[in-house]
C-alpha positions in Angstrom: 231.5 158.5 179.5 232.7 157.1 182.8 229.3 157.7 184.2 227.9 155.2 181.8 230.8 152.6 181.8 231.1 152.2 185.5 227.4 151.3 186.1 227.4 149.1 183.0 230.5 147.2 184.2 228.9 146.8 187.6 225.7 145.5 186.0 227.7 143.0 183.8 229.5 141.7 186.9 226.2 141.3 188.7 224.8 139.3 185.7 227.8 137.0 185.6 227.6 136.4 189.3 223.8 135.7 189.1 224.4 133.2 186.3 226.6 131.0 188.5 225.0 128.2 190.4 223.6 129.3 193.8 225.5 128.3 196.9 223.5 128.0 200.1 226.4 126.7 202.2 224.5 123.5 202.7 225.4 121.6 199.6 224.8 117.8 199.6 228.1 116.1 200.2 228.6 112.9 198.4 231.1 111.3 200.8 229.2 111.9 204.1 228.6 108.8 206.1 225.3 108.3 207.9 225.1 108.3 211.7 224.3 105.0 213.4 225.0 102.9 216.5 228.6 101.5 216.8 230.1 99.2 219.5 233.8 99.4 220.4 235.9 97.6 222.9 238.8 99.4 224.7 240.4 97.0 227.1 237.6 95.7 229.4 235.5 98.9 228.7 232.7 98.7 226.1 231.7 101.9 224.2 228.4 102.2 222.5 228.2 105.4 220.4 225.6 107.0 218.1 227.5 108.9 215.4 229.6 108.6 212.3 231.7 105.4 212.3 235.4 105.8 213.0 235.1 109.5 213.7 234.7 112.0 216.6 231.3 113.0 215.2 229.1 111.6 218.1 225.8 112.7 219.4 225.9 110.3 222.4 228.3 107.7 223.8 227.7 105.2 226.6 230.5 103.3 228.4 230.6 100.4 230.9 232.7 97.7 232.3 231.5 94.1 233.0 229.4 93.9 236.1 228.3 97.5 236.0 224.6 98.0 236.5 224.6 101.3 234.8 226.3 103.0 231.8 228.1 106.4 231.9 226.8 108.7 229.2 228.7 111.5 227.4 227.6 113.7 224.5 225.5 116.6 223.3 222.2 114.7 223.9 221.0 112.6 226.9 218.4 109.9 227.0 215.0 111.2 228.0 214.6 109.3 231.2 213.4 110.4 234.7 215.9 108.0 236.1 219.0 109.6 234.6 221.5 110.3 237.3 224.3 112.9 237.2 227.6 111.1 237.9 229.5 114.3 238.8 228.6 117.4 240.7 230.7 119.7 238.5 232.0 119.2 235.0 235.1 117.0 234.7 236.8 118.5 231.6 235.7 120.7 228.8 234.0 118.8 226.1 236.6 118.5 223.3 233.9 118.8 220.6 232.0 121.8 221.8 234.5 123.3 224.3 231.6 123.5 226.8 231.1 121.8 230.1 231.0 118.0 229.9 228.8 116.5 232.6 228.8 112.7 233.1 225.4 111.1 233.7 224.5 107.5 234.4 221.6 105.4 233.3 220.5 102.0 234.6 221.0 99.2 232.2 217.3 98.2 232.7 216.0 101.7 232.1 212.9 101.8 230.0 214.7 104.2 227.5 217.3 101.5 226.8 214.8 98.7 226.7 212.8 100.7 224.1 216.0 101.1 222.0 216.5 97.3 221.9 212.8 96.4 221.4 211.6 99.2 219.2 214.7 100.7 217.7 214.2 104.2 219.1 215.9 106.2 221.9 214.2 109.4 222.9 216.8 112.0 223.7 217.0 115.7 224.7 219.7 118.2 223.9 220.2 121.9 223.1 218.3 121.4 219.9 215.3 120.0 221.7 213.8 116.5 222.0 214.1 113.9 219.2 214.6 110.2 218.5 217.8 108.4 217.7 216.8 105.4 215.5 218.3 101.9 215.4 218.1 99.4 212.6 217.5 95.7 213.3 221.3 95.0 213.2 222.0 98.0 215.5 219.3 96.8 217.9 221.3 93.6 218.2 224.5 95.6 218.8 222.8 97.6 221.6 221.5 94.3 223.1 225.1 92.9 223.1 226.4 96.1 224.8 223.8 95.8 227.6 224.5 92.1 228.0 228.2 92.7 228.2 227.8 95.4 230.8 225.5 93.3 233.0 227.8 90.2 232.8 230.4 89.6 235.4 233.3 88.8 233.0 235.0 90.5 230.1 
């Protein structure tokens, strides 16, 4: 009798489990905010970031002070530019998001990658996931232009 009941109970459990909605682990979340370009001011330093607004979810962040001719870049991706310069020989601190090494790089404000972002709304980047494009809407292109203008100016 138990030889029949145990497999039957197991089969019924399997049927009940199969009847439930499938879960892939990648469900669409309703409250997820889209990534985009955001400009913040911290003292005299300007920060332009591509990520989720008001969060630590960033792909890339550029910082500068007035009068700088280049921006310091942090993040998981870097602009695809042959003129990208490493700002430090060794990593400065572990990256708080990934726990990995965080190298600082610099990019000239007149670099073609940044000009393309302002003019065409696309920044070609490279990272561990490969090469891809970070898009910018019309309003975001104006934000990027304001950032570059602020960095190049001599006053805060």
